[in-house]
TORTIDO-175377 format. One record per residue (C-alpha): residue in one letter; x, y, z. Coordinates in nm, 4 decimals, padded with zeros to 6 digits. Layout:
# TORTIDO-175377
<r code="a" X="X" Y="Y" Z="Z"/>
...
***
This chain:
# TORTIDO-175377
<r code="m" X="19.5864" Y="04.8340" Z="03.6610"/>
<r code="n" X="19.5257" Y="05.1939" Z="03.5438"/>
<r code="f" X="19.8805" Y="05.3670" Z="03.5218"/>
<r code="p" X="19.9179" Y="05.5922" Z="03.6505"/>
<r code="i" X="20.0751" Y="05.3238" Z="03.9458"/>
<r code="t" X="20.1574" Y="05.3986" Z="04.2902"/>
<r code="v" X="20.2550" Y="05.2028" Z="04.6353"/>
<r code="s" X="19.9467" Y="05.2690" Z="04.7207"/>
<r code="q" X="19.7181" Y="05.0953" Z="04.4410"/>
<r code="v" X="19.9982" Y="04.8326" Z="04.5011"/>
<r code="l" X="19.9636" Y="04.7552" Z="04.8444"/>
<r code="v" X="19.5123" Y="04.7610" Z="04.8293"/>
<r code="t" X="19.5716" Y="04.5054" Z="04.5587"/>
<r code="l" X="19.8111" Y="04.3332" Z="04.7711"/>
<r code="q" X="19.5883" Y="04.3309" Z="05.0553"/>
<r code="h" X="19.2378" Y="04.2534" Z="04.8737"/>
<r code="a" X="19.3684" Y="03.9423" Z="04.6717"/>
<r code="r" X="19.5407" Y="03.8399" Z="04.9739"/>
<r code="t" X="19.2343" Y="03.8489" Z="05.1964"/>
<r code="e" X="19.0265" Y="03.6506" Z="04.9672"/>
<r code="w" X="19.3209" Y="03.3910" Z="04.8949"/>
<r code="n" X="19.3296" Y="03.3279" Z="05.2382"/>
<r code="t" X="18.9928" Y="03.3002" Z="05.2959"/>
<r code="l" X="18.9689" Y="03.0315" Z="04.9820"/>
<r code="i" X="19.2544" Y="02.8302" Z="05.1835"/>
<r code="n" X="19.0803" Y="02.8534" Z="05.4801"/>
<r code="s" X="18.7428" Y="02.6638" Z="05.3008"/>
<r code="f" X="18.9670" Y="02.3105" Z="05.3237"/>
<r code="d" X="19.0363" Y="02.1069" Z="05.6039"/>
<r code="q" X="19.3614" Y="02.1404" Z="05.6781"/>
<r code="a" X="19.3947" Y="01.7132" Z="05.7051"/>
<r code="d" X="19.3018" Y="01.7796" Z="05.3525"/>
<r code="m" X="19.5834" Y="02.0109" Z="05.2242"/>
<r code="g" X="19.7936" Y="01.7962" Z="05.2185"/>
<r code="k" X="19.6423" Y="01.4974" Z="05.0296"/>
<r code="p" X="19.9142" Y="01.5102" Z="04.7061"/>
<r code="g" X="19.6603" Y="01.4092" Z="04.3460"/>
<r code="l" X="19.3896" Y="01.7296" Z="04.4057"/>
<r code="f" X="19.6349" Y="01.9344" Z="04.0891"/>
<r code="g" X="19.8143" Y="01.6319" Z="03.9732"/>
<r code="a" X="20.1086" Y="01.4888" Z="04.2654"/>
<r code="w" X="20.0661" Y="01.8626" Z="04.3936"/>
<r code="s" X="19.8263" Y="01.9569" Z="04.7386"/>
<r code="i" X="19.7263" Y="02.2615" Z="04.8431"/>
<r code="k" X="19.9793" Y="02.2679" Z="05.0550"/>
<r code="d" X="20.2462" Y="02.2591" Z="04.7888"/>
<r code="i" X="19.9886" Y="02.5004" Z="04.5786"/>
<r code="i" X="20.1157" Y="02.7382" Z="04.9464"/>
<r code="a" X="20.4583" Y="02.7072" Z="04.8729"/>
<r code="h" X="20.4540" Y="02.7180" Z="04.5485"/>
<r code="i" X="20.3285" Y="03.0978" Z="04.5662"/>
<r code="t" X="20.5601" Y="03.1454" Z="04.8829"/>
<r code="w" X="20.8709" Y="03.0574" Z="04.6892"/>
<r code="h" X="20.7046" Y="03.3517" Z="04.4010"/>
<r code="e" X="20.5976" Y="03.6251" Z="04.6966"/>
<r code="k" X="20.9526" Y="03.5141" Z="04.8476"/>
<r code="e" X="21.1678" Y="03.6440" Z="04.5380"/>
<r code="m" X="20.9125" Y="03.9713" Z="04.5329"/>
<r code="v" X="21.0721" Y="04.0578" Z="04.8742"/>
<r code="g" X="21.4228" Y="03.9740" Z="04.7033"/>
<r code="l" X="21.3782" Y="04.2279" Z="04.4300"/>
<r code="i" X="21.1906" Y="04.4715" Z="04.5973"/>
<r code="t" X="21.5327" Y="04.4500" Z="04.9386"/>
<r code="a" X="21.7622" Y="04.4912" Z="04.7058"/>
<r code="h" X="21.6174" Y="04.7302" Z="04.4286"/>
<r code="a" X="21.7997" Y="04.4725" Z="04.1591"/>
<r code="l" X="21.6488" Y="04.1598" Z="03.9662"/>
<r code="v" X="21.8019" Y="03.9035" Z="04.1960"/>
<r code="g" X="21.7037" Y="03.6046" Z="04.2736"/>
<r code="s" X="21.6791" Y="03.1586" Z="04.2633"/>
<r code="e" X="21.9008" Y="02.9913" Z="03.9795"/>
<r code="l" X="21.5083" Y="02.8912" Z="03.9393"/>
<r code="w" X="21.4015" Y="03.1688" Z="03.6999"/>
<r code="n" X="21.6409" Y="03.0280" Z="03.3953"/>
<r code="l" X="21.4388" Y="02.7560" Z="03.3643"/>
<r code="p" X="21.1266" Y="02.6409" Z="03.1140"/>
<r code="t" X="20.8278" Y="02.7182" Z="03.3423"/>
<r code="d" X="20.7199" Y="02.4191" Z="03.3653"/>
<r code="e" X="21.0404" Y="02.2694" Z="03.4790"/>
<r code="r" X="21.0890" Y="02.5397" Z="03.7174"/>
<r code="n" X="20.7289" Y="02.4636" Z="03.8642"/>
<r code="a" X="20.8722" Y="02.0936" Z="03.9180"/>
<r code="a" X="21.1932" Y="02.2878" Z="04.0884"/>
<r code="i" X="20.9626" Y="02.4616" Z="04.3421"/>
<r code="y" X="20.7555" Y="02.1308" Z="04.3835"/>
<r code="e" X="21.0522" Y="01.9009" Z="04.4304"/>
<r code="q" X="21.2052" Y="02.2228" Z="04.6979"/>
<r code="v" X="20.9097" Y="02.1722" Z="04.9139"/>
<r code="k" X="20.6790" Y="01.8955" Z="04.8609"/>
<r code="d" X="20.8034" Y="01.7400" Z="05.1695"/>
<r code="q" X="20.7452" Y="02.0557" Z="05.3933"/>
<r code="p" X="20.5375" Y="02.0162" Z="05.7071"/>
<r code="l" X="20.1803" Y="02.1571" Z="05.6330"/>
<r code="e" X="20.2443" Y="02.3888" Z="05.9498"/>
<r code="q" X="20.5865" Y="02.4374" Z="05.8902"/>
<r code="v" X="20.4170" Y="02.6299" Z="05.4803"/>
<r code="l" X="20.1428" Y="02.8241" Z="05.6587"/>
<r code="a" X="20.3834" Y="02.9602" Z="05.8677"/>
<r code="e" X="20.6560" Y="03.1000" Z="05.5736"/>
<r code="s" X="20.3320" Y="03.1618" Z="05.3484"/>
<r code="e" X="20.1875" Y="03.4260" Z="05.6649"/>
<r code="q" X="20.5708" Y="03.5469" Z="05.7329"/>
<r code="v" X="20.6969" Y="03.5917" Z="05.3804"/>
<r code="h" X="20.4192" Y="03.7525" Z="05.3068"/>
<r code="q" X="20.4477" Y="04.0339" Z="05.5751"/>
<r code="q" X="20.7807" Y="04.0697" Z="05.4765"/>
<r code="l" X="20.6648" Y="04.1337" Z="05.1034"/>
<r code="l" X="20.4336" Y="04.3815" Z="05.2489"/>
<r code="d" X="20.6554" Y="04.5541" Z="05.4720"/>
<r code="a" X="20.9306" Y="04.5827" Z="05.1574"/>
<r code="l" X="20.6749" Y="04.7428" Z="04.9133"/>
<r code="p" X="20.6774" Y="05.0233" Z="05.1170"/>
<r code="t" X="21.0641" Y="05.0810" Z="05.0897"/>
<r code="l" X="20.9682" Y="05.1451" Z="04.6759"/>
<r code="n" X="20.8756" Y="05.4968" Z="04.5128"/>
<r code="d" X="20.5765" Y="05.4761" Z="04.2939"/>
<r code="e" X="20.7912" Y="05.6132" Z="04.0037"/>
<r code="d" X="21.0090" Y="05.2368" Z="04.0941"/>
<r code="l" X="20.7186" Y="05.0466" Z="03.9563"/>
<r code="t" X="20.7581" Y="05.1646" Z="03.6422"/>
<r code="d" X="21.1743" Y="05.2689" Z="03.6127"/>
<r code="p" X="21.3191" Y="04.8793" Z="03.5008"/>
<r code="s" X="21.6399" Y="05.1391" Z="03.4774"/>
<r code="g" X="21.6021" Y="05.1594" Z="03.8963"/>
<r code="f" X="21.6594" Y="04.7451" Z="03.9567"/>
<r code="p" X="21.9941" Y="04.6257" Z="03.7889"/>
<r code="n" X="21.9220" Y="04.3467" Z="03.6079"/>
<r code="m" X="21.5902" Y="04.3623" Z="03.4452"/>
<r code="p" X="21.5679" Y="04.3927" Z="03.0888"/>
<r code="l" X="21.4133" Y="04.7626" Z="03.0371"/>
<r code="d" X="21.1086" Y="04.6583" Z="02.7952"/>
<r code="w" X="21.0022" Y="04.5028" Z="03.1942"/>
<r code="q" X="20.7650" Y="04.7231" Z="03.3715"/>
<r code="p" X="20.8207" Y="04.6008" Z="03.7829"/>
<r code="w" X="20.4995" Y="04.6114" Z="03.9508"/>
<r code="m" X="20.3841" Y="04.3833" Z="03.6468"/>
<r code="i" X="20.6798" Y="04.1522" Z="03.7812"/>
<r code="i" X="20.5797" Y="04.2076" Z="04.1302"/>
<r code="a" X="20.2092" Y="04.1616" Z="04.0233"/>
<r code="q" X="20.2593" Y="03.8413" Z="03.8412"/>
<r code="n" X="20.3974" Y="03.7166" Z="04.1241"/>
<r code="t" X="20.1737" Y="03.8072" Z="04.4219"/>
<r code="y" X="19.8902" Y="03.8946" Z="04.3707"/>
<r code="e" X="19.7808" Y="03.8201" Z="03.9595"/>
<r code="h" X="19.9734" Y="03.4294" Z="04.0817"/>
<r code="y" X="19.7210" Y="03.3885" Z="04.3377"/>
<r code="q" X="19.4551" Y="03.4466" Z="04.0665"/>
<r code="d" X="19.5268" Y="03.1543" Z="03.8769"/>
<r code="h" X="19.6023" Y="02.9444" Z="04.1434"/>
<r code="m" X="19.2418" Y="03.0594" Z="04.3111"/>
<r code="q" X="19.0119" Y="02.8788" Z="04.0287"/>
<r code="d" X="19.1762" Y="02.5600" Z="04.0439"/>
<r code="l" X="19.0868" Y="02.6142" Z="04.4546"/>
<r code="q" X="18.7535" Y="02.7480" Z="04.3746"/>
<r code="r" X="18.6608" Y="02.4580" Z="04.1386"/>
<r code="s" X="18.8364" Y="02.1523" Z="04.3765"/>
<r code="l" X="18.5838" Y="02.2740" Z="04.6433"/>
<r code="e" X="18.2506" Y="02.2930" Z="04.4209"/>
<r code="e" X="18.3105" Y="01.9828" Z="04.2682"/>
<r code="g" X="18.4121" Y="01.8069" Z="04.5795"/>
<r code="d" X="18.7210" Y="01.7335" Z="04.5466"/>
<r code="s" X="18.8237" Y="01.8760" Z="04.9579"/>
<r code="s" X="18.6720" Y="01.9373" Z="05.2802"/>
<r code="p" X="18.5826" Y="02.2676" Z="05.3552"/>
<r code="g" X="18.6736" Y="02.3106" Z="05.6701"/>
<r code="s" X="18.4426" Y="02.4803" Z="05.9869"/>
<r code="e" X="18.7727" Y="02.6410" Z="06.1042"/>
***
């Protein structure tokens, strides 16, 4: 993204990416979303819950206006992802989908509480390293994170690993 980054740009990018994400997710039959093994032990439902966990962490960052969050951030990525999976794997699909929409709306509501300077000034977020850019942390854990997983989901559709939904 070109500088200067603005809250408006982040919101537009997030909303566009979320539309793409939702379109892809809605391509799957809900009956198949909970089937483990599509991505290792993970199901589509687990990926949605994983994304939601990260978005919830960004809601916390924005609303606290500080680098706060789960102790899981102290773990290496693979261990953190495994711990998130253990937390969410038994949640029913309906709960995961509802929480995903709820948390995403909280994120959309929280972002406009920032001003454009907040996005590029890590000193405004206690505990954030000064070489970090707040907007990049938000991007990596929201719309860029969708892209990371959309490639796998799209590939599974193309390979026929799950049936596209008709609803």
